[in-house]
KEKE-3310 file (N, C-alpha, C; in steps of 0.2 Angstrom, whole numbers, plus 5000, padded with zeros to 4 digits):
npx = (5004:5010:5019:5011:5006:5017:5020:5009:5011:5022:5019:5009:5017:5026:5016:5012:5024:5026:5015:5017:5029:5024:5014:5023:5030:5020:5017:5028:5029:5018:5022:5032:5039:5030:5031:5030:5015:5008:4998:4990:4978:4971:4973:4983:4986:4979:4987:4997:5000:4999:5010:5021:5020:5023:5036:5042:5039:5047:5061:5063:5070:5063:5051:5052:5063:5073:5089:5107:5114:5119:5108:5094:5093:5083:5079:5072:5067:5064:5056:5040:5039:5040:5033:5021:5024:5038:5052:5063:5059:5050:5058:5067:5057:5054:5066:5067:5055:5059:5070:5084:5094:5111:5121:5131:5149:5160:5151:5149:5139:5143:5150:5142:5138:5146:5140:5132:5125:5132:5122:5112:5120:5121:5108:5104:5113:5109:5096:5097:5103:5119:5132:5125:5120:5111:5101:5087:5075:5062:5055:5060:5055:5059:5072:5069:5060:5069:5079:5070:5065:5077:5080:5068:5064:5075:5079:5081:5071:5069:5069:5081:5093:5098:5108:5122:5133:5134:5134:5120:5116:5121:5120:5110:5109:5100:5094:5106:5109:5101:5107:5119:5117:5115:5126:5137:5129:5126:5125:5115:5108:5102:5095:5085:5079:5073:5065:5055:5050:5044:5034:5025:5021:5015:5005:4997:4982:4978:4982:4985:4993:5007:5014:5027:5040:5034:5024:5015:5017:5017:5011:5011:5013:5013:5015:5014:5003:5003:5016:5023:5019:5024:5038:5040:5035:5044:5056:5053:5053:5066:5073:5086:5083:5084:5085:5086:5090:5088:5088:5095:5105:5104:5091:5083:5086:5078:5065:5064:5064:5051:5046:5052:5066:5082:5095:5107:5104:5099:5102:5107:5111:5127:5136:5152:5161:5167:5176:5165:5154:5143:5149:5149:5153:5152:5151:5160:5158:5163:5173:5173:5179:5179:5172:5172:5160:5152:5144:5129:5116:5108:5100:5112:5121:5114:5115:5129:5131:5123:5130:5142:5139:5130:5134:5148:5157:5171:5179:5181:5173:5162:5153:5148:5137:5134:5138:5124:5123:5127:5118:5103:5088:5075:5068:5061:5053:5049:5052:5062:5074:5077:5080:5092:5095:5084:5083:5094:5089:5086:5074:5061:5053:5046:5036:5030:5017:5021:5020:5033:5045:5056:5057:5044:5043:5053:5047:5034:5038:5045:5053:5059:5049:5049:5045:5033:5019:5011:4997:5000:4997:4990:4981:4982:4988:4978:4975:4988:4986:4993:5005:5020:5036:5045:5053:5059:5062:5063:5074:5087:5102:5120:5124:5113:5105:5090:5085:5082:5075:5084:5086:5095:5102:5103:5093:5079:5066:5049:5037:5026:5010:5000:4994:4992:4984:4975:4957)
npy = (4994:5006:5007:5009:5022:5030:5028:5035:5048:5051:5051:5061:5072:5072:5075:5088:5094:5093:5099:5112:5115:5115:5125:5136:5136:5138:5151:5158:5157:5165:5177:5180:5191:5196:5196:5212:5217:5220:5233:5240:5235:5237:5238:5228:5214:5198:5185:5193:5202:5193:5185:5194:5196:5184:5183:5193:5188:5176:5181:5192:5200:5197:5191:5173:5173:5182:5186:5188:5192:5199:5212:5208:5213:5225:5232:5245:5252:5269:5280:5278:5266:5267:5279:5288:5293:5304:5309:5315:5321:5330:5338:5343:5350:5360:5367:5372:5380:5390:5395:5390:5383:5383:5391:5382:5378:5389:5391:5380:5366:5353:5351:5347:5334:5319:5312:5319:5323:5331:5338:5340:5348:5360:5364:5367:5377:5387:5389:5394:5408:5416:5422:5424:5422:5412:5402:5409:5401:5402:5411:5412:5403:5396:5391:5384:5374:5367:5362:5354:5345:5338:5332:5325:5318:5313:5319:5332:5347:5347:5334:5327:5314:5315:5310:5299:5284:5277:5264:5254:5246:5252:5265:5279:5293:5303:5303:5305:5318:5327:5327:5332:5345:5351:5357:5368:5372:5370:5355:5357:5368:5362:5352:5361:5365:5353:5351:5362:5358:5346:5350:5357:5347:5338:5345:5347:5342:5325:5321:5333:5346:5355:5371:5371:5379:5381:5371:5358:5348:5334:5337:5332:5322:5307:5298:5281:5273:5260:5256:5264:5258:5246:5248:5253:5243:5233:5239:5239:5226:5223:5224:5230:5244:5251:5263:5264:5274:5282:5295:5311:5310:5320:5325:5313:5310:5320:5317:5304:5304:5305:5292:5287:5284:5287:5299:5293:5280:5281:5279:5287:5296:5302:5317:5322:5333:5349:5361:5361:5362:5355:5347:5345:5332:5314:5303:5287:5268:5252:5246:5259:5275:5290:5304:5298:5296:5285:5276:5275:5273:5263:5249:5237:5245:5249:5237:5237:5249:5245:5234:5240:5251:5246:5233:5233:5229:5231:5238:5229:5218:5222:5224:5212:5198:5193:5181:5173:5176:5189:5197:5206:5202:5205:5214:5228:5235:5243:5244:5241:5246:5241:5228:5220:5222:5217:5204:5199:5198:5187:5181:5187:5196:5210:5217:5232:5234:5242:5239:5237:5229:5220:5218:5213:5202:5194:5193:5187:5175:5169:5159:5154:5155:5166:5179:5192:5201:5216:5227:5245:5256:5268:5274:5262:5252:5246:5229:5223:5222:5214:5201:5201:5204:5194:5183:5189:5203:5208:5211:5223:5226:5230:5238:5244:5237:5227:5211:5193:5189:5181:5167:5162:5151:5152:5149:5154:5166:5163:5172:5182:5183:5197:5196:5202:5215:5231:5230)
npz = (5000:5004:4994:4983:4986:4986:4972:4966:4971:4965:4951:4951:4955:4943:4934:4937:4935:4921:4917:4921:4914:4901:4902:4904:4893:4884:4888:4885:4871:4869:4874:4865:4853:4839:4821:4812:4804:4787:4784:4775:4764:4752:4734:4732:4722:4720:4729:4733:4744:4754:4751:4752:4766:4771:4767:4774:4787:4787:4784:4792:4806:4818:4830:4830:4821:4826:4826:4829:4818:4802:4795:4785:4768:4759:4743:4735:4719:4714:4707:4700:4707:4721:4721:4712:4696:4691:4700:4695:4683:4688:4695:4685:4677:4686:4687:4674:4673:4683:4679:4683:4677:4673:4660:4648:4650:4643:4633:4626:4622:4621:4633:4642:4642:4637:4628:4620:4604:4589:4582:4592:4601:4593:4591:4604:4606:4597:4602:4615:4625:4628:4639:4651:4668:4673:4663:4654:4655:4661:4654:4641:4629:4618:4622:4633:4627:4619:4628:4636:4626:4622:4634:4638:4627:4620:4609:4597:4595:4582:4578:4578:4583:4600:4608:4608:4606:4619:4632:4633:4643:4655:4655:4654:4645:4645:4657:4665:4661:4667:4680:4677:4672:4683:4687:4696:4706:4724:4734:4744:4739:4727:4734:4739:4728:4724:4735:4733:4721:4725:4734:4726:4717:4725:4730:4720:4710:4706:4690:4686:4675:4670:4664:4654:4645:4629:4630:4639:4654:4664:4680:4694:4708:4718:4733:4735:4745:4748:4746:4755:4767:4766:4766:4779:4787:4783:4789:4802:4805:4805:4793:4782:4773:4757:4744:4727:4712:4696:4696:4701:4715:4727:4724:4726:4739:4746:4743:4747:4761:4764:4765:4776:4773:4776:4769:4769:4765:4752:4735:4721:4705:4706:4707:4703:4715:4717:4727:4735:4726:4714:4700:4682:4679:4683:4697:4697:4696:4701:4688:4682:4682:4692:4684:4671:4667:4662:4668:4677:4689:4683:4675:4673:4680:4691:4698:4701:4709:4720:4725:4728:4737:4747:4750:4750:4740:4730:4716:4700:4704:4709:4698:4695:4698:4715:4728:4736:4749:4750:4744:4740:4749:4746:4732:4723:4708:4693:4680:4664:4668:4680:4680:4682:4696:4702:4698:4705:4718:4732:4738:4735:4722:4717:4705:4698:4686:4671:4658:4653:4642:4644:4659:4661:4654:4661:4673:4671:4666:4676:4682:4694:4703:4711:4707:4708:4702:4701:4698:4694:4708:4707:4694:4686:4672:4658:4652:4641:4624:4615:4616:4626:4617:4620:4615:4604:4603:4616:4624:4627:4620:4624:4614:4610:4601:4598:4605:4609:4625:4637:4648:4663:4660:4646:4638:4628:4633:4630:4621:4632:4639:4645:4661:4673:4678:4676:4679)
capx = (5000:5014:5023:5006:5005:5023:5020:5004:5013:5027:5015:5006:5023:5028:5011:5013:5030:5025:5010:5021:5033:5019:5011:5028:5032:5015:5017:5034:5026:5013:5026:5037:5037:5028:5033:5024:5011:5006:4991:4986:4976:4969:4978:4987:4983:4979:4990:5004:5001:5001:5017:5025:5020:5027:5043:5044:5040:5053:5067:5064:5073:5057:5049:5057:5068:5077:5096:5112:5118:5117:5101:5092:5092:5078:5080:5067:5068:5060:5051:5035:5039:5037:5029:5018:5027:5045:5054:5068:5055:5047:5064:5069:5052:5054:5072:5065:5050:5061:5077:5089:5100:5117:5124:5137:5155:5162:5145:5149:5135:5146:5153:5137:5137:5151:5136:5128:5127:5133:5115:5109:5124:5120:5101:5104:5117:5105:5090:5098:5108:5125:5133:5120:5122:5107:5097:5080:5070:5056:5052:5062:5051:5064:5077:5066:5058:5075:5081:5065:5065:5083:5080:5063:5063:5081:5080:5080:5065:5069:5068:5087:5095:5102:5114:5125:5139:5134:5132:5113:5115:5124:5120:5104:5112:5095:5094:5112:5110:5098:5112:5125:5114:5115:5133:5138:5125:5128:5120:5110:5104:5099:5089:5080:5075:5069:5059:5050:5046:5040:5029:5021:5018:5011:4999:4993:4978:4980:4981:4987:4998:5010:5017:5035:5041:5028:5020:5013:5020:5014:5013:5009:5017:5010:5017:5010:5002:5005:5024:5025:5017:5029:5044:5040:5034:5051:5060:5051:5054:5073:5076:5090:5079:5087:5082:5091:5086:5092:5087:5101:5104:5101:5084:5080:5086:5073:5059:5064:5062:5044:5044:5057:5072:5087:5099:5112:5101:5097:5108:5105:5116:5131:5140:5159:5160:5173:5175:5158:5149:5142:5152:5145:5155:5149:5155:5160:5157:5167:5179:5172:5182:5175:5173:5172:5153:5149:5139:5125:5112:5104:5101:5118:5124:5111:5119:5136:5131:5121:5135:5147:5137:5127:5138:5155:5161:5174:5182:5178:5169:5155:5149:5146:5132:5137:5135:5118:5123:5129:5113:5097:5083:5069:5069:5055:5055:5044:5055:5068:5080:5078:5080:5097:5095:5078:5086:5099:5085:5086:5068:5055:5054:5040:5036:5023:5016:5020:5021:5040:5045:5061:5055:5038:5045:5056:5042:5029:5041:5045:5056:5060:5043:5050:5042:5026:5017:5005:4996:5001:4992:4986:4980:4985:4987:4974:4978:4991:4982:4997:5010:5027:5040:5051:5057:5062:5065:5062:5080:5091:5110:5124:5125:5106:5101:5085:5086:5077:5076:5087:5086:5102:5105:5104:5087:5075:5060:5044:5032:5022:5004:4999:4989:4990:4982:4968:4951)
capy = (5000:5012:5008:5012:5029:5033:5029:5040:5054:5053:5053:5068:5077:5073:5078:5095:5097:5093:5104:5118:5117:5116:5132:5141:5136:5142:5158:5161:5158:5171:5184:5181:5196:5194:5201:5217:5215:5225:5236:5243:5229:5239:5238:5222:5209:5191:5184:5197:5204:5187:5182:5199:5195:5177:5184:5197:5183:5172:5183:5197:5199:5198:5184:5167:5174:5186:5184:5194:5192:5205:5213:5206:5219:5226:5238:5248:5257:5275:5283:5274:5260:5269:5285:5288:5298:5304:5315:5318:5325:5335:5343:5346:5355:5366:5371:5376:5386:5395:5398:5388:5380:5387:5390:5377:5381:5392:5391:5373:5361:5347:5350:5345:5327:5317:5308:5324:5324:5338:5341:5343:5354:5365:5366:5370:5384:5391:5391:5397:5413:5415:5427:5425:5418:5406:5402:5412:5397:5403:5416:5410:5396:5392:5388:5379:5369:5363:5358:5349:5340:5334:5328:5320:5314:5311:5321:5339:5349:5346:5327:5323:5311:5320:5306:5293:5281:5275:5258:5254:5243:5255:5272:5282:5299:5308:5304:5308:5325:5331:5328:5336:5352:5354:5360:5375:5373:5366:5350:5360:5372:5357:5350:5366:5365:5347:5352:5366:5354:5341:5353:5359:5341:5334:5349:5348:5337:5320:5322:5340:5347:5362:5374:5371:5382:5382:5365:5356:5342:5331:5342:5330:5316:5304:5292:5275:5271:5253:5255:5267:5253:5240:5250:5254:5236:5230:5242:5237:5218:5222:5224:5236:5246:5255:5266:5265:5278:5285:5302:5314:5308:5325:5325:5307:5311:5324:5313:5297:5305:5304:5286:5285:5282:5292:5300:5288:5274:5282:5279:5290:5298:5306:5321:5324:5340:5353:5367:5361:5363:5350:5348:5341:5325:5309:5297:5280:5262:5246:5248:5265:5280:5296:5308:5294:5297:5280:5271:5277:5269:5261:5242:5234:5250:5248:5231:5239:5253:5242:5230:5244:5255:5242:5227:5235:5226:5236:5236:5225:5213:5226:5224:5205:5195:5191:5175:5174:5179:5196:5200:5208:5197:5208:5220:5230:5239:5244:5245:5237:5249:5238:5221:5217:5221:5213:5197:5197:5197:5180:5178:5189:5202:5214:5222:5235:5233:5247:5236:5237:5223:5215:5216:5209:5195:5190:5192:5183:5169:5167:5153:5151:5156:5172:5185:5194:5206:5220:5233:5251:5257:5274:5274:5256:5251:5240:5223:5224:5218:5209:5198:5205:5201:5191:5179:5192:5210:5211:5213:5228:5224:5236:5243:5246:5232:5222:5204:5189:5189:5174:5165:5162:5145:5154:5148:5160:5166:5164:5178:5182:5187:5201:5193:5205:5222:5234:5227)
capz = (5000:5004:4987:4978:4988:4983:4965:4965:4972:4960:4945:4952:4954:4936:4930:4939:4932:4914:4916:4922:4908:4895:4903:4903:4885:4880:4890:4882:4864:4869:4875:4860:4848:4832:4815:4811:4798:4783:4786:4769:4760:4745:4729:4731:4718:4722:4735:4733:4750:4759:4750:4755:4773:4772:4766:4780:4793:4786:4784:4796:4812:4822:4832:4830:4817:4828:4827:4830:4812:4798:4793:4778:4764:4754:4739:4730:4714:4717:4702:4698:4711:4728:4720:4705:4692:4691:4703:4691:4679:4692:4696:4678:4675:4690:4685:4668:4675:4687:4676:4687:4674:4671:4653:4648:4650:4636:4628:4622:4625:4622:4639:4647:4641:4632:4623:4616:4597:4586:4581:4599:4604:4589:4592:4610:4606:4593:4605:4621:4625:4631:4643:4657:4674:4672:4657:4656:4653:4663:4649:4635:4627:4613:4625:4637:4623:4617:4634:4638:4621:4623:4641:4639:4621:4618:4602:4596:4593:4575:4577:4577:4589:4604:4612:4604:4609:4626:4634:4634:4649:4660:4655:4650:4645:4646:4665:4667:4659:4672:4685:4674:4671:4690:4688:4699:4712:4730:4736:4748:4734:4723:4738:4740:4722:4724:4740:4730:4716:4729:4737:4721:4714:4730:4731:4713:4710:4702:4683:4684:4671:4671:4658:4653:4639:4626:4631:4645:4656:4670:4686:4700:4710:4724:4736:4735:4752:4749:4747:4761:4772:4765:4768:4786:4789:4783:4793:4809:4805:4805:4786:4780:4767:4753:4738:4721:4708:4691:4697:4705:4722:4731:4723:4729:4746:4748:4742:4751:4768:4765:4767:4781:4771:4777:4764:4769:4762:4745:4730:4715:4701:4710:4704:4706:4717:4718:4731:4738:4721:4709:4693:4676:4679:4687:4700:4694:4700:4698:4683:4679:4686:4693:4678:4665:4665:4658:4671:4682:4692:4677:4673:4676:4684:4698:4702:4703:4714:4726:4727:4731:4743:4752:4752:4751:4735:4726:4709:4695:4706:4710:4692:4695:4703:4721:4731:4739:4756:4749:4739:4744:4750:4742:4728:4720:4703:4688:4673:4662:4671:4687:4679:4685:4703:4703:4697:4711:4724:4733:4741:4732:4718:4716:4699:4696:4679:4667:4652:4650:4639:4647:4665:4662:4651:4666:4679:4669:4665:4683:4682:4700:4707:4716:4705:4709:4698:4704:4694:4698:4713:4705:4687:4683:4665:4656:4649:4635:4619:4612:4620:4626:4612:4624:4611:4598:4604:4623:4627:4623:4621:4626:4609:4608:4597:4602:4604:4614:4632:4639:4655:4665:4656:4639:4634:4626:4636:4625:4622:4637:4639:4651:4665:4679:4675:4679:4677)
cpx = (5004:5018:5018:5006:5011:5023:5015:5007:5018:5024:5012:5011:5025:5023:5011:5019:5029:5020:5013:5025:5029:5016:5017:5030:5026:5015:5023:5032:5022:5017:5031:5035:5035:5031:5028:5021:5009:4999:4987:4984:4974:4974:4982:4983:4984:4982:4996:5005:5003:5008:5022:5026:5024:5034:5046:5044:5045:5060:5068:5067:5068:5055:5054:5063:5074:5084:5101:5116:5116:5110:5099:5091:5086:5079:5074:5070:5063:5055:5047:5035:5037:5032:5026:5021:5034:5048:5060:5065:5053:5052:5066:5064:5052:5060:5070:5060:5053:5068:5083:5094:5105:5119:5130:5144:5158:5157:5145:5145:5138:5149:5148:5136:5142:5147:5132:5130:5129:5127:5112:5113:5122:5113:5101:5107:5113:5099:5091:5104:5114:5126:5128:5122:5118:5103:5090:5075:5063:5052:5054:5060:5056:5069:5074:5063:5064:5078:5077:5065:5071:5083:5074:5062:5069:5082:5079:5073:5064:5069:5075:5089:5099:5108:5116:5131:5139:5132:5125:5111:5118:5123:5113:5106:5106:5094:5100:5112:5107:5104:5118:5123:5114:5122:5133:5134:5128:5123:5114:5105:5099:5093:5084:5076:5070:5063:5054:5046:5042:5034:5023:5017:5014:5004:4994:4988:4980:4978:4983:4993:5001:5013:5024:5036:5034:5023:5018:5016:5016:5016:5011:5013:5013:5014:5012:5009:5004:5013:5026:5024:5022:5035:5045:5039:5041:5056:5059:5053:5062:5077:5080:5087:5083:5083:5088:5087:5091:5090:5093:5100:5102:5093:5080:5080:5080:5066:5058:5063:5055:5041:5049:5063:5077:5092:5105:5110:5098:5103:5105:5112:5120:5136:5147:5158:5167:5172:5167:5152:5149:5146:5147:5148:5152:5153:5154:5159:5161:5173:5178:5175:5178:5177:5173:5164:5150:5145:5135:5120:5106:5105:5107:5122:5121:5114:5125:5135:5128:5126:5141:5145:5134:5131:5146:5160:5164:5177:5178:5172:5162:5150:5146:5141:5136:5134:5129:5118:5125:5125:5107:5092:5077:5071:5062:5057:5049:5046:5061:5074:5082:5079:5086:5097:5089:5080:5090:5095:5084:5079:5062:5057:5047:5041:5030:5023:5015:5021:5028:5042:5050:5059:5049:5039:5048:5051:5037:5032:5042:5047:5058:5055:5044:5048:5035:5025:5011:5004:4998:4995:4988:4987:4984:4983:4982:4978:4982:4988:4986:5002:5017:5032:5046:5056:5061:5066:5064:5068:5084:5098:5113:5124:5118:5102:5096:5087:5081:5079:5078:5087:5094:5105:5105:5098:5083:5068:5054:5040:5027:5015:5003:4993:4987:4990:4976:4962:4948)
cpy = (5006:5013:5011:5020:5033:5034:5034:5047:5056:5055:5059:5073:5078:5076:5086:5098:5098:5099:5111:5120:5118:5123:5137:5141:5140:5150:5162:5162:5164:5177:5185:5186:5193:5199:5206:5215:5221:5227:5238:5237:5231:5240:5233:5217:5202:5190:5188:5199:5199:5185:5187:5197:5189:5179:5188:5192:5178:5175:5189:5195:5200:5191:5179:5168:5179:5183:5190:5195:5199:5206:5210:5213:5219:5232:5239:5253:5263:5277:5277:5267:5262:5275:5284:5294:5299:5310:5319:5323:5331:5341:5347:5352:5361:5370:5375:5382:5391:5397:5396:5384:5385:5386:5385:5381:5383:5392:5385:5368:5354:5345:5347:5337:5324:5313:5313:5324:5331:5342:5344:5349:5360:5368:5369:5377:5389:5394:5395:5402:5412:5422:5429:5420:5411:5407:5405:5408:5398:5408:5415:5403:5392:5388:5382:5373:5364:5359:5352:5343:5335:5329:5323:5316:5311:5313:5329:5341:5348:5338:5323:5320:5316:5317:5300:5290:5278:5267:5257:5250:5246:5262:5274:5290:5305:5309:5307:5316:5329:5333:5333:5343:5355:5357:5367:5376:5368:5360:5353:5364:5367:5354:5355:5366:5359:5348:5356:5362:5349:5344:5355:5353:5337:5338:5349:5342:5331:5321:5329:5341:5354:5364:5374:5373:5383:5376:5364:5349:5340:5335:5339:5323:5314:5299:5287:5273:5264:5252:5258:5262:5248:5242:5250:5247:5232:5232:5239:5229:5217:5222:5230:5238:5251:5258:5266:5269:5281:5292:5305:5312:5314:5326:5319:5307:5315:5320:5307:5298:5304:5297:5283:5283:5288:5293:5295:5281:5275:5283:5281:5292:5303:5310:5321:5331:5343:5360:5367:5362:5357:5352:5344:5334:5321:5305:5291:5274:5257:5248:5255:5271:5286:5300:5305:5295:5292:5275:5275:5272:5267:5254:5239:5239:5250:5243:5233:5244:5250:5237:5234:5248:5251:5236:5227:5231:5231:5234:5232:5220:5216:5225:5217:5203:5192:5185:5177:5177:5186:5199:5202:5203:5199:5214:5222:5235:5239:5244:5241:5240:5245:5230:5217:5216:5217:5205:5194:5196:5189:5177:5180:5195:5204:5218:5225:5236:5239:5245:5237:5230:5218:5213:5212:5202:5191:5188:5187:5176:5165:5160:5150:5152:5162:5179:5186:5200:5210:5226:5239:5253:5263:5273:5268:5255:5245:5234:5225:5219:5213:5206:5202:5201:5198:5187:5182:5199:5213:5213:5218:5227:5231:5241:5246:5242:5228:5215:5200:5190:5182:5173:5164:5156:5146:5152:5154:5160:5167:5170:5177:5186:5191:5199:5197:5213:5225:5230:5230)
cpz = (5000:4997:4982:4980:4985:4976:4963:4966:4967:4953:4946:4952:4947:4932:4931:4935:4924:4912:4916:4916:4902:4896:4902:4896:4882:4882:4886:4874:4864:4869:4869:4855:4841:4827:4814:4804:4794:4784:4780:4764:4753:4740:4728:4727:4720:4729:4736:4740:4755:4757:4752:4763:4775:4772:4772:4786:4793:4787:4789:4803:4818:4824:4833:4826:4820:4829:4828:4823:4808:4796:4786:4774:4759:4750:4734:4725:4717:4712:4699:4701:4718:4727:4713:4702:4694:4695:4700:4686:4682:4694:4690:4676:4679:4689:4679:4669:4679:4685:4681:4684:4671:4664:4653:4648:4643:4631:4624:4625:4625:4629:4644:4647:4636:4626:4618:4609:4595:4585:4587:4601:4599:4590:4599:4610:4602:4597:4612:4621:4629:4635:4649:4662:4674:4666:4658:4654:4655:4658:4642:4633:4622:4617:4630:4633:4621:4622:4635:4632:4621:4629:4640:4633:4618:4611:4602:4595:4585:4573:4576:4584:4593:4608:4608:4608:4616:4626:4636:4641:4656:4661:4651:4650:4646:4654:4667:4666:4664:4678:4683:4673:4678:4692:4691:4705:4718:4731:4740:4744:4730:4728:4739:4734:4722:4729:4737:4725:4719:4731:4732:4718:4719:4731:4725:4713:4705:4695:4681:4679:4672:4665:4659:4646:4635:4626:4638:4647:4662:4676:4693:4702:4717:4726:4736:4743:4753:4750:4753:4767:4772:4767:4776:4789:4789:4788:4800:4810:4805:4798:4786:4773:4764:4747:4733:4715:4702:4691:4701:4712:4727:4730:4727:4736:4749:4748:4747:4759:4769:4766:4773:4779:4772:4770:4763:4766:4755:4740:4723:4711:4706:4706:4707:4709:4718:4722:4733:4733:4716:4702:4688:4675:4684:4691:4697:4699:4697:4694:4681:4684:4687:4687:4671:4662:4661:4661:4677:4685:4687:4675:4677:4681:4691:4702:4705:4709:4721:4729:4731:4737:4748:4755:4752:4746:4731:4720:4705:4698:4708:4704:4691:4700:4709:4723:4735:4745:4756:4744:4743:4744:4746:4738:4724:4714:4698:4681:4671:4665:4678:4686:4682:4693:4706:4703:4702:4717:4726:4735:4737:4728:4716:4710:4698:4688:4675:4660:4649:4648:4643:4654:4666:4659:4657:4672:4677:4668:4671:4684:4689:4705:4712:4713:4706:4705:4701:4699:4698:4702:4711:4697:4684:4676:4664:4653:4642:4630:4616:4617:4620:4621:4615:4619:4605:4600:4611:4626:4623:4625:4623:4621:4606:4604:4601:4600:4609:4621:4634:4646:4657:4662:4648:4635:4633:4630:4630:4626:4628:4637:4645:4655:4671:4678:4678:4676:4670)
residu = (MET:THR:ASP:ILE:ARG:ARG:TRP:ALA:ALA:ALA:VAL:ALA:ALA:LEU:THR:LEU:THR:VAL:THR:GLY:LEU:THR:ALA:ALA:SER:SER:ALA:ALA:ARG:THR:LYS:ALA:PRO:LYS:CYS:PRO:VAL:LEU:THR:VAL:ALA:ASP:GLY:TRP:TYR:GLY:ASP:ASN:LYS:ALA:ARG:LEU:GLN:GLN:MET:ILE:ASP:ARG:HIS:GLY:HIS:CYS:GLY:ASP:ASN:ARG:THR:GLY:GLY:GLN:LYS:PRO:VAL:ALA:VAL:PHE:ASP:TRP:ASP:ASN:THR:VAL:ILE:LYS:ASN:ASP:VAL:GLY:ASP:ALA:THR:MET:PHE:TRP:LEU:LEU:ARG:ASN:SER:ARG:ILE:ARG:PRO:PRO:GLN:GLY:GLY:ASP:TRP:HIS:THR:THR:SER:ARG:TYR:LEU:THR:ASP:ALA:ALA:ALA:ALA:SER:LEU:ALA:ALA:ALA:CYS:PRO:THR:GLY:VAL:ARG:THR:LEU:PRO:THR:GLY:THR:ASP:THR:ASP:CYS:ALA:ASP:GLU:ILE:ARG:SER:VAL:TYR:ALA:ASP:GLY:GLU:THR:THR:GLY:GLY:GLN:ALA:ALA:PHE:THR:GLY:PHE:ASP:HIS:ARG:ARG:MET:GLU:PRO:GLN:TYR:ALA:TRP:LEU:ALA:GLN:LEU:LEU:ARG:GLY:TRP:THR:THR:ARG:GLN:VAL:GLU:SER:PHE:ALA:ALA:ALA:ALA:ARG:ALA:GLU:ASN:LEU:ALA:ALA:PRO:ILE:GLY:ALA:GLU:GLN:ARG:VAL:GLY:SER:GLY:THR:ALA:THR:GLY:TRP:VAL:ARG:TYR:TYR:ASP:GLN:GLN:ARG:ASP:LEU:VAL:ARG:THR:LEU:GLN:LYS:ALA:GLY:PHE:ASP:VAL:TRP:ILE:THR:SER:ALA:SER:PRO:GLU:PRO:VAL:VAL:ASP:VAL:TRP:ALA:LYS:GLY:VAL:GLY:ILE:LYS:PRO:SER:HIS:ALA:ILE:GLY:ILE:ARG:ASN:VAL:THR:GLU:ALA:GLY:ARG:LEU:THR:GLY:ARG:LEU:GLN:GLY:CYS:GLY:THR:VAL:ARG:ASP:GLY:ASP:ASP:SER:MET:ILE:THR:TYR:ILE:ASP:GLY:LYS:ARG:CYS:TRP:ILE:ASN:GLN:GLU:ILE:PHE:GLY:VAL:ARG:GLY:PRO:ALA:ALA:GLU:GLN:VAL:GLN:PRO:ALA:ASP:ARG:ARG:GLN:VAL:PHE:ALA:ALA:GLY:ASP:SER:ASP:THR:ASP:VAL:SER:PHE:LEU:ARG:ASP:ALA:THR:ALA:LEU:ARG:LEU:VAL:LEU:ASN:ARG:ASN:LYS:ASP:GLU:VAL:MET:CYS:ARG:ALA:TYR:ASP:ASN:GLY:ASP:GLY:ARG:TRP:ILE:VAL:ASN:PRO:MET:PHE:ILE:GLN:PRO:LYS:PRO:ARG:LYS:ALA:THR:PRO:TYR:PRO:CYS:ALA:THR:SER:GLY:HIS:THR:ALA:ALA:ASP:GLY:THR:PRO:GLY:PRO:VAL:ARG:ARG:ALA:ASP:GLY:SER:VAL:VAL:PRO:ASP:GLN:TRP:ASP:THR:VAL:HIS:ALA:PRO)
# end
């Protein structure tokens, strides 16, 4: 009888111990911090929001994923990815309306870009005055029209090509030209110009236009609420969030603050400076030296700058795809200009559909299942009536010739139909 009592007491003690451990474990799980969740639901297509949340839960340094290692990296393109419309355009139009562009050195427009054609240099010289501190583009419509045409259309008002001789996978001279036309101003002055343009474009109603020279141009910009929510949720989850843009870096810095991105985490086109002022020369990356002006944050150039500035890769290696542990976990973009850094992302790649051939070919091909496509959150495009020409002309080579889009193994991506679009 005594043995039975002892056995019963032992069982009871063991039961209490197990129950206590179970309760403690349950309490620990209850108290464990959870990963922050996305709060903006409208605008996400299909299961995109759920997949983004899964990526955050899996890779974020929150909840059960909390570690002492390096933060996972997320990289967003800026224009038409985090915001609707283009902050480079908004700044250029503000400069033209407010006569803030300086004349070229010695009156020679070739000094503004090594890729400017003779036809463009001659047209600009004929349209714009010399011997002035700043060009009077606020009142001189001929000068304003010529600069705008070269910048926005890549050709003169007479229809002649404005730029030639550049690597189409590393440079877009029209984008670079805006940064180069900031010559002579300080970074703080450029930031003040961008801030003024930002205030005007955010205040203007959606769809507004502004007078630039003798014509009109888009006059409004909006932050995407969905992307602002995504950026902040990623940051709360322990991600190291960056912006990369083919707009001038001082301009991007001003706008990026609106989604909680510090200037130290924004990578744009960077000018070489002298005596505290911007020059018309550009900083280089990888094998490109400062002042060569042959690579900006554009397609393969975005990869180089991300590798260099975020992951500390220097020299020729910065131009190459890095091992998985030295690449971004997540990337977001909207255009062919984003293809390389999107492909480098190891977990998930978000593409906003603007009907850009190469990026849509790769996103819809989705060979590894890590691409997600979403319509633009404001004024999304309707379904493209014809397939993307992936198998023939979706890819642009370094010399500008079109060709097929190829997978990593060299196989050709077949033409893709547009399936994620506005109703």
